[in-house]
PLY file of the C-alpha trace (Angstrom):
ply
format ascii 1.0
element vertex 500
property float x
property float y
property float z
element edge 499
property int vertex1
property int vertex2
end_header
11.88 153.13 137.54
9.60 154.78 135.02
11.10 152.88 132.12
8.71 149.95 132.04
6.22 149.65 134.82
3.95 147.59 132.56
6.42 144.72 132.63
6.64 144.82 136.41
2.86 144.60 136.63
2.60 141.71 134.20
5.16 139.63 136.04
3.28 139.74 139.32
-0.30 139.94 138.10
-1.24 136.80 140.06
0.30 138.07 143.28
-2.87 139.93 144.32
-4.58 136.62 145.05
-2.25 135.84 147.93
-1.24 139.38 148.95
-3.91 139.80 151.63
-3.30 136.32 153.02
0.42 137.00 153.35
-0.34 140.29 155.09
-2.79 138.62 157.47
-0.32 135.85 158.31
2.39 138.43 158.82
0.36 140.73 161.08
-1.68 138.20 163.05
0.55 135.14 162.86
-1.36 131.84 163.03
-4.44 131.50 160.84
-6.73 128.78 159.49
-9.54 128.16 157.04
-12.26 129.58 159.32
-10.31 132.78 159.90
-9.65 133.27 156.19
-13.34 132.74 155.35
-14.44 135.11 158.11
-12.11 137.84 156.83
-13.23 137.17 153.23
-9.64 136.50 152.21
-10.74 133.39 150.30
-13.94 132.36 148.56
-14.08 128.64 149.27
-12.39 125.68 150.94
-10.78 124.58 147.67
-9.28 128.03 147.11
-7.86 127.92 150.66
-5.88 124.75 150.02
-4.83 125.95 146.59
-3.59 129.24 148.06
-1.75 127.48 150.88
-0.01 125.33 148.31
1.05 128.42 146.38
2.36 130.10 149.53
4.37 126.97 150.35
5.93 127.15 146.91
6.68 130.87 147.18
8.13 130.90 150.69
10.98 128.76 151.94
9.72 126.23 154.49
12.24 127.74 156.90
9.98 130.80 157.19
6.55 129.13 156.96
5.63 126.68 159.69
2.64 124.53 160.50
2.21 124.52 164.29
1.34 121.22 165.92
-2.32 121.78 166.72
-5.31 119.50 167.09
-6.83 118.93 163.67
-10.31 120.38 163.31
-12.75 120.81 160.46
-10.95 124.02 159.59
-7.80 122.09 158.70
-4.19 122.98 159.40
-2.99 126.34 160.59
-0.01 128.29 159.30
2.18 131.09 160.52
5.13 133.08 159.22
8.40 133.52 161.06
9.44 137.14 161.02
11.59 137.50 164.14
14.46 139.65 162.73
17.00 137.89 164.93
15.95 134.43 163.75
15.51 135.23 160.06
17.05 138.62 159.17
16.50 138.23 155.42
13.74 139.86 153.43
11.96 136.64 152.55
8.72 138.36 151.56
10.61 140.05 148.72
11.53 136.61 147.46
7.84 135.78 147.07
7.76 138.25 144.17
10.64 136.49 142.45
9.23 133.04 143.08
5.81 133.88 141.67
6.91 136.20 138.88
7.84 133.59 136.30
6.50 130.34 134.95
8.63 127.61 133.38
8.07 129.00 129.87
9.62 132.32 130.91
12.74 130.65 132.27
13.19 128.54 129.14
12.61 131.47 126.82
15.05 133.83 128.56
17.67 131.09 128.75
17.48 130.46 125.01
17.27 134.13 124.09
20.31 135.15 126.13
22.33 132.22 124.76
21.82 133.80 121.36
23.83 136.86 122.35
26.58 135.12 124.32
29.55 133.31 122.80
32.34 134.23 125.18
34.72 131.33 124.47
35.66 131.24 120.82
33.10 133.29 118.88
32.06 130.24 116.84
29.18 130.91 114.46
25.77 129.77 115.60
24.51 127.08 113.26
20.87 126.58 112.67
18.50 124.99 110.20
16.87 127.28 107.71
13.45 125.66 107.44
12.89 127.16 104.01
15.79 125.07 102.70
16.20 121.30 102.45
16.77 119.64 105.80
20.35 118.61 104.96
21.46 122.17 104.07
22.97 124.16 106.95
22.82 127.93 107.17
25.23 129.74 109.51
24.99 133.13 111.17
28.33 134.60 112.16
28.36 135.83 115.72
28.90 139.56 116.00
26.56 140.35 118.88
24.19 142.28 116.61
21.40 139.98 115.46
18.37 140.65 113.30
14.83 139.69 114.26
14.58 137.34 111.29
17.67 135.43 112.45
16.33 135.24 116.00
13.19 133.50 114.74
15.42 130.64 113.60
18.29 130.67 116.11
16.27 130.59 119.35
14.27 127.39 118.59
17.50 125.61 117.63
19.20 126.66 120.86
16.24 125.13 122.66
16.58 121.89 120.72
20.32 121.78 121.47
19.79 122.22 125.22
16.89 119.88 125.88
19.03 117.67 128.12
20.06 120.61 130.32
16.50 121.93 130.50
15.14 118.51 131.38
17.70 118.10 134.16
17.09 121.58 135.58
13.32 121.81 135.22
12.10 118.21 134.84
10.97 119.16 131.35
10.22 116.32 128.95
12.09 116.58 125.62
9.70 117.71 122.93
10.94 119.10 119.64
7.44 120.39 118.87
7.42 122.47 122.04
9.33 125.29 120.35
6.53 125.78 117.82
4.30 126.99 120.68
6.86 128.84 122.77
8.99 130.54 120.12
6.39 132.07 117.82
7.20 135.43 116.13
4.68 137.36 118.31
6.17 135.82 121.46
9.73 136.64 120.42
8.84 140.22 119.45
7.08 140.79 122.78
10.09 139.50 124.75
12.50 141.60 122.71
10.42 144.71 123.40
10.31 143.89 127.10
14.08 143.37 127.39
14.70 146.53 125.38
12.44 148.56 127.66
14.32 147.50 130.79
17.70 148.13 129.17
19.08 144.60 128.76
18.97 144.69 124.96
19.76 147.60 122.64
17.67 148.06 119.51
19.23 149.50 116.35
17.36 150.48 113.20
18.88 150.36 109.76
17.39 150.95 106.36
16.90 147.22 105.85
16.13 145.63 109.21
15.94 145.92 112.99
18.81 144.42 115.00
19.43 143.77 118.68
22.55 143.42 120.81
23.32 143.17 124.50
23.79 146.41 126.40
27.24 147.20 127.78
28.38 145.50 130.96
28.51 148.44 133.37
30.26 146.34 136.02
33.00 145.07 133.71
35.75 147.35 135.03
34.96 146.86 138.73
37.10 144.65 140.93
35.68 141.97 143.20
36.01 144.22 146.26
34.32 147.12 144.46
31.41 144.88 143.46
31.01 143.69 147.03
30.97 147.30 148.25
28.36 148.17 145.62
26.20 145.21 146.60
26.44 146.21 150.25
25.39 149.74 149.33
22.31 148.45 147.48
21.43 146.39 150.55
21.53 149.53 152.65
19.29 151.52 150.31
16.67 148.84 149.80
16.53 148.43 153.57
16.04 152.14 154.18
13.89 153.32 151.24
10.14 152.82 150.94
10.26 150.93 147.63
12.07 147.67 148.31
11.64 145.21 145.45
13.70 146.95 142.69
16.62 147.36 145.09
16.25 143.76 146.23
16.43 142.58 142.63
19.47 144.76 141.91
21.26 143.50 145.01
20.49 139.88 144.11
21.71 140.45 140.56
24.97 141.94 141.80
25.48 138.97 144.08
24.87 136.46 141.28
27.08 138.44 138.89
29.94 138.61 141.39
29.73 134.91 142.16
29.88 134.01 138.47
32.74 136.37 137.57
34.94 136.06 140.65
34.70 132.38 141.51
37.85 132.31 143.65
36.95 135.36 145.68
33.32 134.45 146.33
34.10 132.53 149.52
35.44 135.72 151.05
32.14 137.57 151.07
28.83 136.24 149.78
29.33 132.60 150.67
30.24 133.54 154.23
27.45 136.06 154.58
25.10 133.71 156.41
24.00 136.55 158.67
23.25 139.61 156.49
24.54 142.99 157.55
21.01 144.40 157.74
17.84 142.91 159.13
14.24 144.02 158.79
12.11 145.57 161.47
8.55 144.33 161.26
7.02 147.53 159.88
9.67 147.66 157.13
9.05 144.05 156.17
5.33 144.50 155.67
5.60 147.25 153.07
7.28 144.74 150.76
3.87 143.17 150.22
2.58 146.42 148.70
5.54 147.33 146.48
3.76 146.65 143.17
0.80 148.81 144.28
3.22 151.57 145.26
4.92 151.15 141.89
1.64 151.65 140.02
0.80 154.75 142.07
4.23 156.26 141.40
3.81 155.57 137.69
0.39 157.25 137.64
1.76 160.31 139.47
4.70 160.53 137.09
2.49 160.23 133.99
-0.39 162.30 135.43
-2.82 159.41 134.98
-6.02 158.33 136.74
-6.15 155.17 138.89
-8.94 152.62 139.20
-8.73 150.36 142.24
-10.71 148.41 144.80
-10.39 149.49 148.43
-11.04 147.03 151.26
-12.75 148.60 154.27
-12.46 147.46 157.90
-15.65 145.43 157.35
-13.91 143.60 154.45
-16.19 145.33 151.95
-14.56 146.10 148.61
-15.36 149.53 147.13
-14.41 150.64 143.62
-12.79 154.09 143.26
-11.43 156.30 140.49
-8.83 158.78 141.68
-6.08 161.11 140.54
-2.99 160.36 142.68
-1.01 163.45 143.64
1.52 162.49 146.32
2.88 159.34 147.93
2.97 159.69 151.73
5.17 157.62 154.05
4.41 157.49 157.78
7.94 157.07 159.14
6.80 156.49 162.70
4.61 153.48 161.99
5.94 152.43 158.58
2.58 152.76 156.83
2.21 153.97 153.24
-0.56 156.23 151.93
-1.30 158.19 148.82
-2.93 161.60 148.64
-5.25 162.24 145.73
-8.56 163.48 144.37
-11.59 161.16 144.25
-13.85 161.51 141.21
-16.52 159.46 143.01
-16.63 161.53 146.22
-15.52 164.85 144.64
-12.99 165.52 147.38
-9.35 165.10 148.37
-8.43 162.09 150.49
-5.61 160.04 152.00
-5.82 156.28 151.28
-3.89 153.50 153.01
-1.94 151.57 150.38
-2.19 148.27 152.25
-6.00 148.34 151.74
-5.76 148.75 147.96
-6.25 145.77 145.64
-6.64 145.25 141.90
-5.13 148.60 141.00
-4.59 149.77 137.43
-4.20 152.93 135.38
-7.48 154.10 133.83
-7.07 156.01 130.56
-10.78 156.46 129.86
-10.94 159.91 131.47
-10.82 162.86 129.10
-8.51 165.77 129.87
-11.26 168.08 131.13
-12.57 165.62 133.70
-9.12 164.36 134.67
-8.06 167.75 136.02
-11.45 168.99 137.23
-10.10 169.50 140.76
-7.67 172.13 139.45
-10.21 173.96 137.22
-7.67 174.30 134.44
-8.01 175.73 131.00
-6.74 173.34 128.32
-3.89 175.72 127.46
-2.60 175.44 131.06
-2.13 171.67 130.96
1.65 171.64 130.62
3.88 169.29 132.67
5.44 172.18 134.62
2.04 173.68 135.43
0.66 170.34 136.59
3.72 169.61 138.75
3.31 172.99 140.45
-0.40 172.39 140.97
0.24 168.93 142.44
2.68 170.39 144.98
0.54 173.44 145.76
-2.64 171.38 146.21
-0.92 168.91 148.52
0.47 171.70 150.72
-2.88 173.48 150.94
-4.86 170.35 151.81
-2.37 168.97 154.35
-1.07 172.09 156.08
-3.06 171.38 159.27
-2.84 167.59 159.45
-0.92 166.04 162.33
-0.23 162.72 160.67
-2.33 161.62 157.67
-6.04 162.13 158.47
-7.90 164.69 156.34
-11.06 166.51 157.41
-13.26 169.31 156.09
-12.86 171.32 159.30
-10.08 172.03 161.78
-9.92 172.45 165.54
-7.40 174.12 167.86
-6.03 171.83 170.56
-4.46 173.19 173.75
-2.21 170.98 175.89
-0.72 171.94 179.24
2.70 170.41 180.01
4.21 170.37 183.48
7.74 168.94 183.62
9.78 168.30 186.80
12.72 170.64 187.29
15.37 167.91 187.19
14.10 166.60 183.81
12.79 169.86 182.33
15.46 170.15 179.62
15.05 166.55 178.53
11.27 166.73 178.19
11.15 170.21 176.67
13.65 169.12 174.01
11.53 166.04 173.35
8.47 168.26 172.91
10.28 170.54 170.47
11.74 167.68 168.41
8.57 165.57 168.13
5.87 168.17 167.48
4.79 168.32 163.84
3.70 171.95 163.99
2.06 174.29 166.48
3.07 176.98 168.97
5.02 176.48 172.21
4.59 179.01 175.03
7.04 178.60 177.91
5.68 179.64 181.32
7.16 179.60 184.81
7.88 176.65 187.14
8.36 174.10 184.35
5.02 174.88 182.74
4.60 174.87 178.94
1.44 175.49 176.91
1.20 174.00 173.43
-1.47 174.96 170.89
-1.92 173.43 167.46
-4.54 173.56 164.71
-5.31 170.11 163.32
-7.84 168.44 161.05
-8.28 165.40 163.30
-7.49 165.91 166.98
-7.61 162.18 167.72
-4.36 161.76 165.78
-2.64 163.56 168.67
-3.51 160.82 171.16
-0.41 158.56 170.73
1.86 161.60 170.90
0.14 162.98 174.02
0.35 159.58 175.72
4.12 159.50 175.17
4.40 162.30 177.77
2.52 160.32 180.41
1.20 162.35 183.33
3.17 165.42 182.23
0.57 166.28 179.52
-3.02 167.37 180.18
-5.48 168.37 177.44
-7.49 171.50 178.18
-10.97 170.15 178.97
-12.70 173.45 178.22
-11.38 173.98 174.69
-11.18 170.26 173.79
-13.71 168.34 175.92
-14.04 165.36 173.56
-10.28 164.74 173.33
-9.79 165.18 177.09
-12.62 162.76 177.86
-11.34 160.15 175.40
-7.84 160.22 176.91
-9.34 159.85 180.39
-11.53 156.93 179.29
-8.63 155.17 177.52
-6.49 155.55 180.63
-9.17 153.93 182.82
-9.53 151.05 180.34
-5.77 150.50 180.39
-5.76 150.36 184.19
-8.60 147.82 184.12
-6.60 145.60 181.79
-3.79 145.55 184.31
-6.34 145.03 187.15
-5.16 148.19 188.88
-8.69 149.42 189.51
0 1
1 2
2 3
3 4
4 5
5 6
6 7
7 8
8 9
9 10
10 11
11 12
12 13
13 14
14 15
15 16
16 17
17 18
18 19
19 20
20 21
21 22
22 23
23 24
24 25
25 26
26 27
27 28
28 29
29 30
30 31
31 32
32 33
33 34
34 35
35 36
36 37
37 38
38 39
39 40
40 41
41 42
42 43
43 44
44 45
45 46
46 47
47 48
48 49
49 50
50 51
51 52
52 53
53 54
54 55
55 56
56 57
57 58
58 59
59 60
60 61
61 62
62 63
63 64
64 65
65 66
66 67
67 68
68 69
69 70
70 71
71 72
72 73
73 74
74 75
75 76
76 77
77 78
78 79
79 80
80 81
81 82
82 83
83 84
84 85
85 86
86 87
87 88
88 89
89 90
90 91
91 92
92 93
93 94
94 95
95 96
96 97
97 98
98 99
99 100
100 101
101 102
102 103
103 104
104 105
105 106
106 107
107 108
108 109
109 110
110 111
111 112
112 113
113 114
114 115
115 116
116 117
117 118
118 119
119 120
120 121
121 122
122 123
123 124
124 125
125 126
126 127
127 128
128 129
129 130
130 131
131 132
132 133
133 134
134 135
135 136
136 137
137 138
138 139
139 140
140 141
141 142
142 143
143 144
144 145
145 146
146 147
147 148
148 149
149 150
150 151
151 152
152 153
153 154
154 155
155 156
156 157
157 158
158 159
159 160
160 161
161 162
162 163
163 164
164 165
165 166
166 167
167 168
168 169
169 170
170 171
171 172
172 173
173 174
174 175
175 176
176 177
177 178
178 179
179 180
180 181
181 182
182 183
183 184
184 185
185 186
186 187
187 188
188 189
189 190
190 191
191 192
192 193
193 194
194 195
195 196
196 197
197 198
198 199
199 200
200 201
201 202
202 203
203 204
204 205
205 206
206 207
207 208
208 209
209 210
210 211
211 212
212 213
213 214
214 215
215 216
216 217
217 218
218 219
219 220
220 221
221 222
222 223
223 224
224 225
225 226
226 227
227 228
228 229
229 230
230 231
231 232
232 233
233 234
234 235
235 236
236 237
237 238
238 239
239 240
240 241
241 242
242 243
243 244
244 245
245 246
246 247
247 248
248 249
249 250
250 251
251 252
252 253
253 254
254 255
255 256
256 257
257 258
258 259
259 260
260 261
261 262
262 263
263 264
264 265
265 266
266 267
267 268
268 269
269 270
270 271
271 272
272 273
273 274
274 275
275 276
276 277
277 278
278 279
279 280
280 281
281 282
282 283
283 284
284 285
285 286
286 287
287 288
288 289
289 290
290 291
291 292
292 293
293 294
294 295
295 296
296 297
297 298
298 299
299 300
300 301
301 302
302 303
303 304
304 305
305 306
306 307
307 308
308 309
309 310
310 311
311 312
312 313
313 314
314 315
315 316
316 317
317 318
318 319
319 320
320 321
321 322
322 323
323 324
324 325
325 326
326 327
327 328
328 329
329 330
330 331
331 332
332 333
333 334
334 335
335 336
336 337
337 338
338 339
339 340
340 341
341 342
342 343
343 344
344 345
345 346
346 347
347 348
348 349
349 350
350 351
351 352
352 353
353 354
354 355
355 356
356 357
357 358
358 359
359 360
360 361
361 362
362 363
363 364
364 365
365 366
366 367
367 368
368 369
369 370
370 371
371 372
372 373
373 374
374 375
375 376
376 377
377 378
378 379
379 380
380 381
381 382
382 383
383 384
384 385
385 386
386 387
387 388
388 389
389 390
390 391
391 392
392 393
393 394
394 395
395 396
396 397
397 398
398 399
399 400
400 401
401 402
402 403
403 404
404 405
405 406
406 407
407 408
408 409
409 410
410 411
411 412
412 413
413 414
414 415
415 416
416 417
417 418
418 419
419 420
420 421
421 422
422 423
423 424
424 425
425 426
426 427
427 428
428 429
429 430
430 431
431 432
432 433
433 434
434 435
435 436
436 437
437 438
438 439
439 440
440 441
441 442
442 443
443 444
444 445
445 446
446 447
447 448
448 449
449 450
450 451
451 452
452 453
453 454
454 455
455 456
456 457
457 458
458 459
459 460
460 461
461 462
462 463
463 464
464 465
465 466
466 467
467 468
468 469
469 470
470 471
471 472
472 473
473 474
474 475
475 476
476 477
477 478
478 479
479 480
480 481
481 482
482 483
483 484
484 485
485 486
486 487
487 488
488 489
489 490
490 491
491 492
492 493
493 494
494 495
495 496
496 497
497 498
498 499
């Protein structure tokens, strides 16, 4: 994961422009031009139609529909299908793949990988040496270990030899001059570095030159059944872990690999897997949209770096922040993702919702003294082990009294009186014990239980208190605000159902 986060960021750098629109369509379903303008998700009418076109290209039409509505000045409306029983696949993850590469990337990787593969008869690759007369052929014997100088010549010739295939696959017009723009030495070096960083190529240094060869095939000795089991395992983990996209890519790669190696057996598993084993609950599906932001935060935590990012408020205002990320926080109950850190702008610790973060990047302009000002360190103390301990210690100290994720400068003690019926006492008391985050339980007589807890934001207790219904009553003397709010919310709920 930490091997090359820069590559991951580069591939999806344009994804931020449609991220918020995808999230809005996912959460609120049908939307139109007026709604997007009101929420400041787009800047103009032209950008709306351009973005809609991009979304149509990224998402299979099976999952993006245009409802039959009366046309207005706002234009057509769109909505995403995310019913897990109708479309159990993680189609939002595919939007990363579909927008990660342009046609030049596909062509380049195709030609580059052909350089290292000669599985049939190990024939030498022939290419023109442009320093020699045009009728003189220079050959490079295939041994899987190729120098950079040879790659400069081989790759353009592979492109020229495969123009027909590329034209058929990508509607690309044959152009022998195209390789002069695509296969320049800086471009080739950059791609080699990228593929080396992610482990596809292996770089070897000798006294004379640098050479590259393909990394070992780690799946070579696995049978078809073992590969299918492995692919199923990756499906499970990317369905259950908070970071989805890397696992989704790995699972897709395993599927493609298995289908290409075991052609006869493929009908027994992948080609019959029309209904995947796992399907996504809505809150799990949404976090896919934020995976690259989560990736950047994890990288910054791992490397002890500062983040610069824009944060969108509830009023759609974008605020710029500089922060030191310390911990990634996952709200398992609601599926939301946060990160805990120190704000250099506000000079305090905070908890930020990842879904509200846009345009995030690592900021290396901070000097060491300012970077760790919240820890008040001496320069001699800035060792990795010391910083890891401080990260953990700081997080525990700042969050010891939070109920969910909200931080506050002060705390309050909440007292709740529970009264459970005798026939269901065991059930409800066990539920209380298993769902409380922290706090003290005092068992009284006649099914009575008192619960006290110190929290930083007492309003975070409201959903939990409501889950007990009429069995839970907040002490109005010690917590008048919380008791009154629960009473008011209950009256509003009854009004909605026209009970009172």
